[in-house]
N, C-alpha and C positions, 0 to 999 in steps of 0.2 A: 364441480369442478370438472371442467374441459378436461376429456382425454385428449394428451399427445406421444402415448404410446408409440406409435408411428409415425412421429414428425420427429424435428429436431427440437430442444429446447434450450434456450438463450438464457442465461444465468448472468444478470448484470447488477455490478458493487459500484454505484457512483457515489463520489462521498466531497463534501463543502464543509472550510468553517464559516458558517457566518454569524458568530459573534460565542464569546466565553464567557465563561460564569465560576465564579469571576475570574478576571483576566483573562487566560488561555489553557484557564486549567478543565476545564468540563463544559459540557451541553446543559443550559438548562430544561430542565423535563416539558414545558411549555413549548419551546421550539422542536422537540422530538413528537412531540403529541401534535402541531401543526403537520408537519410532514405525514405523519400517517392518516389523519383525516384527508391530504390531498390524495395518498397513494389507496387507501379504504375505496376513494368514490370513482378509482380505475381500474379495478378489479372484475375483472371476464372482460372489461371492454379495451383495456390496452394489455393489462397483465394478468398471470394469472394469479401470484400469491407476492408477497413481500415481509421483509423483516427491517426495523427501522431499529439501529444501534448507535450507538457515540463511540471513539476512543479519543479519551482527551474533549478537546473541545472539536472536536471534526463530527459531525452528523453523518451518517454510511449506510447508503438507501441500497437494501439488498432484494432484487426485484426479479421473477420468474416470467417471464412470454416464449410465443415461437415467432417472434418478429425478424430476429436474428441484429446481429451487432450492429450499434450505429444508427438504432431507428430512432427516425424523426419524433416521432410519440413519446417512445419511452424515453428519449432526454430529453423532451421538453416538459415532460409527468416533473423528472429530477427535479428540470430548472423552477418548475413550479413550485413544487415541494420547498426547496430552498426560498426563493422567494416569497412564499407564505411564512416562513419559519426566520427570514429577514426581517419580516414587519415585526414579527412579535420579538426580535432581540432589539429592533430599534423602540420599540416600546418600553421596554424592561431597559433601555439604556445599557444593553449588556456592552463589551469593549468589542471592537473591531466588528460592528454589525455589519453584514454583506461583502465581508473583505476579501472572500473568494469568489464573487460576484463578479468579473473584470468588466461586462457589458452591461447595457439597462436594458438589453432586448433579445432576446432569444432567437438565434439567427441559422437554426436546423442541426443542430449538436454540441451538447456541452464544451466538447474538445477544441479547445482555444478562447473558452470563456471564462477559466477559470476552473471550474472541479476537475477533481480524478475521476475516471471508468477504467474498470478493469470488467469485461465482458468475455463469456465464453459459451458458444455454440457447439453444442455436444449433442451426439446420439444417447439418451438415456438406457442403460444400461438396466437390465433384471434388477441390479439393485446399483443405486447410483451414490455413494458417501463422496460430498463434496467437505471443501474447511476452508471458511471465508476468514481471510488474517486481515485486520485493520490495524494502521499503525498511524501514533501521534508524535510529533517533535522529531520528523528526520526527513529523507528522500526517497527517492525511488529506488537508487542501489541497494537500499537497504538489504533487499531481494538477495543481492547479489549470492551472498556465501550461503544462505539457508537453500536456497534451489540447488546450486551446484552441489552441497550434500547430499539434499533429498534424492536428485536424478543422476549423479555421477561419480559418486562415493561410497564404494563400498562398506567402507568403515563406519558408515552410516547406514545407507542401507542395503539389508543382507539377502534382501532381492533380487539386487544386483546380479549375486553369484549364483541365488539357490532357487530361484523363481524364473522355469524357461520362458516365460513370456516377456520379459523383464530382460533378459540375459544381454539381446543385440543392445541393448544403450537409446537412448535420448538426443533428441534433437533441439538443439538452444537458437532461439530466434536471439539476436541480440541488438539493443538501439544504441546509436550514435547520439545520443540525445542533443548534441551541440549542431552538428550537421546534417542532422536529419534522416541520416540513412539506418541501412540494418544488414543483419548479414544471417546466416546461420552457419550453424556448426555442428557437427555429429560427435557424440561422444562415444565409446573413450578416444573413439582414435583421433580426435581432435581437442584431446581433452587440457594438453598445453598451450594451446590458439585461445580455445578457450579464455582459457587463467589470465593469458594475456592481458586481453580486452577486461574481463568482468572485475579483476582485481584494481582498476583506474575508475573509482568509482564514481567521480566525478562528472565523466562523459559516458563511461558505458552502463547501458541496465540490461537485465533480463524483462524480455517483453513476455515470449513465450517458449512451451515445452513442450515438445511433441515426441509420441513414441514412434520409433523409427517404424515403415513399413510403408508398404502404399496405397493402401487404404484414405476415405473420405478425411480430411483435417480434423472435423467433426466426432469422428472415435480416435482418432491417435492424439485428440489436445487433452497435454497434463496439466497444466498451469499458465496461467495469464495474469501481469500486473499494471498497475496504472504507472506510467513512465511520465504523465505529467510536467513537465519546469513550470513553475509558476512565476518566475523571474524570466524564463525566456520567453513567455507569453507576455507578461506585463512591460517587457524591456528594462525592470528592473525591479529590487527583490521585494516581495508581497508579502515574503512568509513560506517556511519550508512546504512540502508536498503532501508530506502525511499520505504512504502510499495504501494502497489495497490489493489482494491478489485472492486468487483461486485456485485450489490445489486439487484434482479428482486422488481419489482413494482406493485402494484393494482391486483384485482381479485383472492384473497385467500392470496397475500402478502401485506404488510404492504403499505398501499399509500407514492405517492412520499416524501408530507409534513411530513410522520411519519421518513422517511426515514431519511428526510433532519434535524429533529426535534432536535436531541444529539450534533448536532453540533453548536448549539445556545451556549453551554456551553464549551469553549475550556478549557480542562482538559488539566493536565499536562503531558507529555510524555518524556522521554527520546532522545536526538537525539543534537540539537542544535549546539553551538558553538564547533567545533574539536570533534562531538558526542560523548560529555561527559559534557552535562548538561541538566537539566530538564527547560523544558516553556513549554507554552502555545500552543494548535495545535490553529491557526487561520485559520479561514474557508476566502476562499478567491476564488476570478474571475481568469480565466487565465491571464489576463493580470495581476493582480498584486500578480500574483506565482514567485516575483524572491524576495527571501530571505534577506535583506541587514543588519537587525542591529542585532551587533553581530551572523553575517550569522543569522537569521533569523528573528522574531521568528518561529518555528518551520508551515509549511504550509501544507494544503492541499484543493484539486479542487475537482467539482462535475459538471460531465459532464453527460446530461441526453439523452438519445437515446430513439428510436420507433425500433426493429428490422422488417424487412417486405420481408419476406423468405430471411435473411441471409445479406440482406442490412442493413448498419446505416445512419438511418436518423435524423439525427441534426447534432453537439448537439446544444443542452439548456444548457449555462451555469448557472447552476443552483445558484451557491453562488454569482451571482455577482446582485444579489435580495437586493436592500438595506435592507429589513426586517433580513440582517447577518450585518449592520452595528455596531449595539448594541455588537454582539459578538465579532468584531473586536477592538474596542473601550476597553471592557474585556481584553480580548488579551494582549491590550499594557499596561494597567495598572498593570494587573497579569506579564508582563514582567518588568516593573520597580519593582514592591517590589522584584521580584527573583533575579534580577540583584545588587540588594543591598547586596546578601549574598556575590557577589565576588567567591573567590575561596573556598565558604564553604558550605557542603550540608545544605539544602537537594536539592541547586541551582546544586552542583558539584555531579556527581553521584558517586554511591561506586567506589572503589577501581577494583571491578570485571567486570567495565560496563565502566570505561573508554575506551575510543578510545584512546588517546595522555595522558602520564603520565611518569612525571622522578621518581614516590615514589622509584619503587626499584634501581636507581640511588641512591638517597638520601641516603635509608637504607642503601644501600653497604658501601658508603660512613664513616655513622657515625656509621656502626656495631662496631669499637671499644670504641666508646665513651659511648656507652651505659652501666649501669651500674645495675646491681640488687638491687630492692628497699631493705632496710633496717627492719626485720621485728620488 
């Protein structure tokens, strides 16, 4: 194992859906094996360590290295892994084989090609616990509410009140995913401005969170998410984005328990069946990350690691804890309730957010039958 104690380490989580088994419910184990073979061959050459997992029908590649964010070799490695998995998916005739790969050729970076990526370059502390979150059947802004509660809500995170190293608060980098702009807001002083943006989940998504201070960003970085929107990349809806996130814990950052606490509330997120419905985000173990009820409800897993000179020690399957049984029970109750709305809002998304819709065809068919209202 290469020693990286004196240099920055990058954690890259890159995900893609290249085929479901069956339908959109899970990843066939042969696809995971294909990805592991590609990554294993790159250890000590491109990456230090890796872990391959899945949430629903998405493959999540967790890799560590010293090459920084947006590195061409790391992204090409992930692209090649997804390509190999796609070949297996095609051979197995899996549903949606290669659906997140929007190009036939790699062009230096997976961004804009379909896969989502969350990457964090950090200075490894004497003890460096991190949590990697992976979602299925939802969109990047699914992390807006949890990240706000983790890093800005003292009712969730006691450390904001009790820990002197956290008492000054955090900075949130928010992306406008429509106009491709960003803004950094400080909490607690700009909390209301932050909420005014991130509550509009169809447009604004938290990309990064930093600890306040004047130090290097690699020392202050606290969290990062993937904010790629497949429909904006492809020009049409080709699937919900199923985001991933990395969060640092302890010693000046929220404790592991404070990071996990927001997920005891299964908040409503966009996605679910055909990417066109609101539903509760259910925290589950890796084993239970295969959404089948109405292709859902949306799922999230949490994997805990310790970094040791860039090596991934773990994971610990954090949502396997029975303490989250009640959250899963609530999620099922919410699913029962909202499913009774059928094709009506608020279960159904707005016209602009629907992944599938016949509305334009219906309006065209009926355009000659619409009449002006009498005054």
